[in-house]
N, C-alpha and C positions, 0 to 999 in steps of 0.2 A: 503492500498498500504505499503510495505515495502522496506527501502534505505538502500544498503550496505555501510553505513559510517566506514571509516576508519582513524584510527589515525597517522597523519605524523609523520615518522620516520626521523624528523629533523638531528639526528645525525648520519645517513645515507645517507644522502643527501646533506646538507649544506657545507662542506669541498669538494665537488666534482661540486659546482655551479660556474658558472663565474661569480656570484655575491658575494663568498666567502670573498673578501676583504673589502665588507661594513659592517657598523656600521648596528646593529641589529635594530635601530632608523631612517634608512634612505629608501626610497624605491630604490628595489621593496623589500626587506628582511621585512621592518615592515607588507607591505601587506600579506605574508608569515606566518608571526609570528601571524597573527591575526585571521587566518584560521586552526587551531590545528587540523580540520577533514576535510574529503575529502571526495566525492561519487565513489568510486573502487579502490581509489588510497591511497598510502601508499607516493607518491611525493609530495612536498610541491608545493603551486602553482603555483610559478614565475620560478620555477626550470630549469634552462638549463645545459646542460652539459659546463664544462670548458675545451675550446680548450686549445692545448699543446701550453705553453707560456703564455697563458690567465692571468693577475692578479699575476702573478709573478714577483719579484724583482729581479736585477742582482746584485751580490755583486762583 
């Protein structure tokens, strides 16, 4: 049985994730970084699209 494992493209997804303001050793980022390959997908395991205005700071 052959599996289609794909390397996670952190550089393409992390900046657009709703958890982008977290440190890499905090949940859920640490779990994503612990899984550098996924079955059929380049997306990190906990990646969720950042909603407009989420995680940004006002100046």
